[in-house]
C-alpha positions in Angstrom: -17.0 22.3 40.1 -16.0 22.5 36.4 -19.3 23.2 34.3 -19.7 20.3 31.6 -18.6 22.0 28.0 -22.5 21.7 26.1 -22.2 19.4 23.0 -24.3 20.6 20.8 -22.9 18.5 18.2 -23.5 15.2 20.3 -26.9 16.7 21.1 -28.0 16.9 17.7 -26.7 13.4 17.2 -28.8 12.1 19.8 -31.8 13.4 18.7 -31.5 12.0 15.3 -30.9 9.1 16.7 -33.9 9.2 18.8 -36.5 10.2 15.9 -35.1 8.0 13.7 -35.7 4.7 16.8 -39.3 6.8 17.6 -40.1 6.5 13.6 -39.0 2.7 13.3 -40.6 1.4 16.6 -43.9 3.3 15.5 -43.6 0.7 12.3 -42.8 -1.9 13.8 -45.2 -1.9 16.1 -47.9 -1.3 13.7 -46.3 -2.3 10.2 -48.7 -5.7 8.8 -46.5 -8.7 8.0 -46.4 -9.0 4.1 -45.6 -5.3 3.4 -42.0 -4.8 3.9 -39.2 -7.0 1.6 -39.0 -10.8 2.2 -40.9 -10.5 5.6 -42.2 -13.3 6.0 -39.4 -15.8 4.0 -37.1 -14.0 7.2 -39.2 -14.9 9.7 -40.2 -18.4 9.1 -36.5 -19.1 8.5 -35.7 -17.8 11.4 -38.7 -19.8 13.2 -37.1 -23.0 11.6 -33.4 -21.9 13.3 -35.2 -21.7 16.0 -36.1 -25.7 16.0 -32.2 -26.5 15.9 -28.9 -25.0 17.4 -27.2 -26.2 13.7 -28.4 -25.4 9.9 -32.3 -27.0 9.3 -32.2 -29.3 6.3 -33.8 -29.5 3.3 -37.0 -31.1 3.5 -40.4 -30.5 1.7 -41.4 -28.1 4.3 -38.7 -25.8 3.7 -38.8 -26.1 -0.5 -40.5 -23.0 -0.4 -37.5 -20.9 1.3 -34.9 -23.0 -2.0 -32.0 -24.4 -0.3 -31.2 -23.6 3.5 -28.5 -26.0 3.8 -25.8 -24.3 1.4 -26.5 -20.8 2.1 -25.4 -18.1 4.8 -26.6 -18.4 8.2 -25.6 -16.2 11.1 -29.0 -13.8 10.7 -31.1 -16.9 11.1 -29.0 -18.3 14.0 -28.9 -15.4 16.2 -32.6 -15.0 15.6 -33.3 -18.9 16.5 -31.5 -18.1 19.8 -33.4 -14.7 20.6 -36.4 -17.0 19.7 -35.1 -20.1 22.1 -34.6 -17.0 24.8 -37.7 -15.5 24.3 -39.5 -18.9 24.3 -38.2 -19.6 27.8 -38.7 -16.2 29.4 -40.9 -13.3 28.3 -43.1 -15.0 25.1 -42.6 -11.5 23.9 -44.4 -11.1 19.9 -42.0 -12.8 17.7 -42.4 -10.3 15.1 -41.9 -7.3 17.1 -39.0 -8.8 18.9 -37.3 -9.7 15.7 -38.0 -6.4 14.3 -36.9 -4.0 17.2 -33.6 -6.3 17.1 -33.2 -5.2 13.5 -33.9 -2.0 14.6 -30.7 -2.4 16.6 -28.9 -3.4 13.7 -29.9 -0.1 12.5 -28.8 2.2 15.1 -25.6 0.8 14.8 -25.3 1.3 11.1 -25.8 5.1 12.0 -23.2 5.3 14.8 -20.8 3.4 12.4 -21.5 6.0 9.6 -20.7 8.7 12.6 -17.7 7.4 13.4 -16.9 7.1 10.2 -17.7 11.1 9.0 -15.4 11.7 11.8 -12.0 10.2 10.3 -12.7 12.4 6.5 -14.2 15.6 8.8 -13.0 18.1 11.5 -16.5 20.1 11.0 -18.7 19.1 13.2 -21.9 20.1 11.1 -20.2 17.9 8.3 -19.3 15.0 10.2 -23.3 14.7 10.9 -24.8 15.0 7.5 -24.1 11.9 6.4 -26.0 10.4 9.7 -28.8 12.7 9.2 -29.0 11.9 5.1 -29.4 8.1 5.8 -31.3 8.4 8.8 -34.2 10.2 6.2 -33.6 7.8 3.7 -37.2 6.5 3.7 -35.6 3.2 2.5 -33.4 2.5 5.1 -35.9 3.8 7.7 -38.4 1.1 6.6 -36.2 -1.5 5.9 -34.7 -1.1 9.5 -38.2 -2.2 10.8 -38.6 -4.9 9.0 -37.0 -8.5 9.7 -34.7 -8.7 7.3 -31.0 -10.4 6.7 -29.7 -6.7 5.0 -30.2 -5.0 8.6 -27.4 -7.2 9.6 -25.2 -7.1 6.6 -25.4 -3.5 6.5 -24.2 -2.9 9.9 -21.1 -4.7 9.4 -20.4 -3.4 6.1 -20.0 0.2 7.6 -18.1 -1.0 10.5 -16.1 -3.0 7.5 -14.8 0.1 5.8 -14.6 2.2 9.4 -11.8 0.0 10.1 -10.5 -0.4 6.6 -10.1 3.3 6.5 -8.8 3.4 10.1 -6.3 0.4 9.3 -4.9 2.9 6.1 -4.5 6.5 7.9 -2.0 4.7 10.2 1.3 3.1 8.9 1.4 -0.1 10.6 -2.0 -0.8 12.4 -2.4 -4.4 12.5 -5.2 -4.3 14.7 -8.1 -2.4 12.4 -7.1 -4.7 9.5 -7.9 -7.5 11.7 -10.8 -5.8 12.8 -12.5 -5.3 9.3 -11.3 -8.8 8.8 -13.6 -10.1 11.3 -16.3 -7.8 10.2 -15.8 -8.5 6.9 -15.6 -12.4 7.5 -19.1 -12.0 9.7 -20.9 -10.2 7.0 -19.9 -13.3 4.7 -21.7 -15.4 7.2 -24.9 -12.9 6.5 -25.3 -12.6 3.4 -23.5 -13.4 -0.3 -23.7 -10.1 -1.6 -21.2 -9.1 0.8 -18.7 -10.6 -1.1 -18.0 -7.9 -3.5 -17.6 -5.6 -1.0 -15.1 -8.2 0.7 -13.6 -8.4 -2.1 -12.5 -4.5 -2.6 -11.9 -4.0 0.9 -9.2 -7.0 1.2 -7.3 -6.0 -2.2 -7.1 -2.9 -1.3 -5.6 -3.1 2.4 -3.2 -5.8 0.4 -1.9 -3.7 -1.6 -1.6 -1.3 1.1 0.2 -3.5 3.4 2.3 -4.8 0.8 3.8 -1.6 -0.8 4.4 -0.5 3.0 5.5 -3.8 4.6 9.1 -2.4 5.9 6.5 -0.5 8.7 3.9 -3.6 8.8 6.5 -6.1 9.2 8.1 -4.7 12.4 4.5 -3.8 14.0 3.4 -7.2 13.7 3.8 -9.1 17.2 2.8 -8.5 20.9 -1.1 -8.5 22.0 -2.5 -7.9 18.8 -1.8 -11.8 17.4 -4.5 -12.8 19.6 -7.1 -11.5 16.8 -5.9 -14.0 14.9 -7.6 -16.9 16.5 -11.6 -15.0 16.0 -10.3 -14.7 12.3 -8.7 -18.2 12.1 -12.6 -19.5 13.4 -14.5 -17.3 11.3 -12.6 -18.1 8.0 -13.3 -21.7 8.9 -16.7 -20.7 9.3 -16.8 -19.3 6.0 -14.6 -22.3 4.6 -17.4 -24.3 5.6 -19.8 -22.2 3.8 -18.2 -21.3 0.3 -15.6 -23.6 0.6 -17.4 -26.7 0.6 -20.1 -24.8 -2.3 -16.8 -24.6 -4.7 -15.6 -28.3 -4.2 -19.5 -29.5 -4.4 -21.0 -27.1 -6.7 -18.0 -25.3 -8.3 -19.9 -22.0 -6.9 -19.9 -19.9 -4.3 -23.6 -19.7 -3.7 -25.1 -22.7 -5.8 -28.1 -22.8 -8.3 -31.5 -24.0 -6.8 -30.9 -26.8 -8.8 -27.5 -27.7 -7.9 -29.4 -28.7 -4.6 -32.8 -29.4 -5.5 -35.1 -31.3 -8.1 -36.5 -29.2 -10.4 -40.1 -29.9 -8.9 -39.0 -28.9 -5.3 -37.8 -25.6 -6.4 -40.8 -24.4 -8.1 -42.0 -24.4 -5.1 -40.3 -21.2 -4.5 -41.6 -18.1 -6.0 -38.5 -16.4 -7.1 -37.3 -19.4 -8.7 -40.5 -20.3 -10.3 -40.8 -16.0 -11.4 -37.6 -17.0 -13.3 -37.7 -20.0 -14.6 -41.8 -20.1 -15.2 -43.5 -16.8 -15.4 -40.0 -14.8 -16.7 -37.8 -17.5 -18.3 -34.5 -16.6 -19.3 -33.6 -16.1 -23.5 -30.2 -16.9 -24.6 -27.8 -13.6 -24.5 -26.7 -12.5 -28.1 -25.6 -9.3 -26.6 -24.4 -7.3 -30.3 -27.7 -8.5 -31.6 -29.8 -7.8 -28.9 -28.3 -4.0 -28.4 -28.2 -3.4 -32.5 -31.3 -4.4 -33.2 -32.7 -2.1 -30.4 -34.5 -5.4 -28.1 -32.0 -4.4 -25.3 -30.5 -0.8 -24.2 -26.9 -0.7 -24.4 -24.8 -0.5 -21.2 -24.7 3.5 -20.9 -28.1 4.1 -21.9 -29.1 1.3 -19.3 -27.3 2.9 -16.5 -29.0 6.1 -16.8 -32.4 3.8 -16.5 -30.4 2.0 -13.6 -29.4 5.3 -11.8 -33.6 6.8 -11.6 -34.9 3.3 -11.0 -32.4 2.9 -8.2 -33.2 6.5 -7.0 -36.4 6.0 -6.6 -36.6 2.9 -4.6 -33.8 4.2 -2.4 -35.4 7.6 -1.0 -38.5 5.6 -1.5 -39.5 2.3 -0.6 -39.9 -0.9 -2.6 -41.2 -4.0 -0.8 -44.0 -6.6 -1.3 -46.1 -3.3 -1.3 -44.4 0.1 -2.8 -44.0 3.6 -2.1 -41.8 5.0 -4.6 -40.4 8.1 -5.0 -42.3 10.9 -6.7 -41.2 11.5 -10.0 -41.2 15.1 -9.4 -38.6 15.1 -6.6 -36.1 12.0 -8.4 -34.5 14.7 -10.4 -33.5 16.5 -7.2 -32.4 13.9 -5.7 -30.4 12.7 -8.7 -28.9 16.2 -9.8 -27.2 16.5 -6.4 -25.5 13.3 -6.8 -24.4 14.2 -10.2 -23.3 17.5 -9.2 -20.7 16.0 -6.2 -19.4 13.9 -8.8 -18.2 16.4 -11.0 -16.6 18.4 -8.4 -15.0 15.5 -6.4 -13.6 14.4 -10.4 -12.6 18.0 -10.7 -11.0 17.4 -7.7 -9.8 14.2 -7.2 -5.9 15.0 -7.1 -7.0 17.0 -3.6 -8.1 14.1 -1.8 -6.2 12.0 0.6 -5.6 8.5 0.1 -8.4 7.5 2.2 -10.9 9.8 0.4 -9.6 7.8 -2.9 -9.5 4.6 -0.9 -13.4 4.6 0.0 -14.5 6.3 -3.7 -12.4 3.2 -5.3 -14.7 1.1 -3.0 -18.4 2.6 -4.0 -17.7 2.4 -7.5 -16.6 -0.7 -7.4 -19.2 -2.1 -5.4 -21.8 0.1 -7.6 -20.5 -1.4 -10.6 -20.6 -4.9 -9.5 -24.0 -4.2 -8.6 -25.3 -2.2 -11.8 -24.1 -4.6 -14.2 -23.2 -8.0 -13.2 -26.8 -8.5 -10.6 -28.8 -6.1 -12.7 -28.2 -5.8 -16.2 -27.2 -9.0 -16.3 -31.0 -9.4 -15.6 -32.2 -7.7 -17.7 -30.6 -9.0 -20.9 -31.9 -12.2 -19.9 -35.7 -11.2 -18.7 -36.0 -8.0 -20.9 -37.3 -6.0 -17.7 -34.6 -3.4 -16.6 -36.2 -2.9 -13.3 -36.4 -6.8 -12.5 -34.9 -7.4 -9.1 -33.4 -4.2 -8.9 -34.0 -2.9 -5.0 -32.9 0.3 -3.8 -31.3 -1.9 -0.3 -29.1 -3.4 -2.1 -27.1 -0.4 -2.4 -26.7 0.1 1.1 -23.4 -1.7 2.1 -21.7 1.1 0.4 -24.6 4.1 0.9 -22.5 5.4 3.8 -19.6 5.6 1.8 -21.4 7.1 -0.4 -23.5 9.8 1.3 -20.1 10.8 2.6 -18.3 11.4 -0.6 -21.7 13.7 -1.5 -21.0 16.0 1.0 -17.1 16.2 1.0 -17.8 17.2 -2.4 -20.1 20.0 -1.9 -17.5 20.8 1.3 -14.8 22.2 -1.3 -17.3 24.3 -2.7 -14.7 27.7 -2.6 -17.9 30.3 -2.6 -19.3 30.2 0.8 -22.8 31.6 -0.4 -22.9 29.3 -2.4 -22.0 26.4 -0.3 -24.1 26.9 2.3 -26.9 27.3 -0.4 -26.1 23.5 -1.5 -26.3 22.2 1.5 -29.3 23.9 3.0 -31.1 22.1 -0.9 -29.9 19.2 -0.2 -31.1 19.2 3.9 -34.4 20.5 2.6 -35.3 17.9 0.2 -34.3 15.1 2.3 -36.5 16.5 5.0 -39.0 16.9 2.6 -38.7 13.8 0.7 -38.7 11.7 4.5 -41.3 11.3 6.9 -43.3 14.1 5.2 -43.5 12.7 2.2 -44.3 8.7 3.9 -47.0 10.5 6.1 -48.6 12.2 3.1 -48.7 9.4 0.9 -48.6 6.0 2.8 -51.3 3.2 2.0 -53.5 2.8 5.4 -53.8 -1.0 4.3 -50.0 -1.1 5.2 -50.9 -1.0 9.2 -53.1 -3.7 11.4 -52.5 -6.5 13.5 -49.8 -7.9 13.1 -50.5 -11.4 13.0 -48.1 -14.3 12.1 
């Protein structure tokens, strides 16, 4: 009998996933509610969904959560069904149950990151590195152990990008285009902020198909057409959210005041902050910038990169543990150096690498300027609503691009030195930093 060949790559992948699973389970069973990002909101809305098989109606006891009727609902609907099943069977602690399910979403995100890496790297060590980096990103670890719809959205995002890459690598590949569309449509039903990623993926894929229509036209046949059935159903469900919002409110994401009264909206903490505590100012861009009231877009970008980094490799939630100001420059150094190397070698990159570079840059710029800079102009706080978790839909391709760039360094000794430094940085800034600096008050009984 032949002995099965020892596979060190698979062993290390399992080891990374096992360490991630062990730590996130520890957090899930020990961190109190109210520490992670919006945990009470996601729990209570999930429990509200458990009371109905459809979308709950807006009523007095839901006003504190703003509008429920005209929002994406997949994450909460799934949680509601899990809670129904739990009530009828084992009656586990609901917080721990939902946290464990979120950990499973993130394990699939890590698996998707590995599969995406395999599309770009032949070297088994390099394709493991993005998984290692993501599994040692503190905000991702902490978020994964929490009840938060970002975990499902991140999983769907990485598989959307995976199927997109596979689709453009093989001419006439309708299967992966259709699978990409399914992931995108599921993401749209999960969270509104997945739409910029959906837009750029569909745009590039459409251009690719149109340019090569002769090949794609001949392949549009057979059993693959059956995938149009779930795609059509998911499209109709998305129209039930975004199409209705456009028709009724002329917006994909209606404002609270479009649905509820001012007094009802005031019960929501974010609405109260944005309209009472920190009300918006009229934006007079040139006057604000030239008078020094606001930073110009270039200088703000520097602030944004710094704050986004410390909120990604550190933790920002209802309680926070930001990365140390001593270590943040090292993360930014590796990011900038990889960007420079990537830019210098742009012409050498394959079509797929260029595509995910465009996807990552587009999503990041939308987050930077449409979300955060606009918020800063209106309310003067540079880091208001600036969350590290918001970059997670494209963090897998970002880490892959960083590894790809460093892998192009010709001098072996320098390449090895860079990778050793990168690995050491993520190890030191990961679990050791958390264990050494976490506030003990984060841990305790899980009451709900």
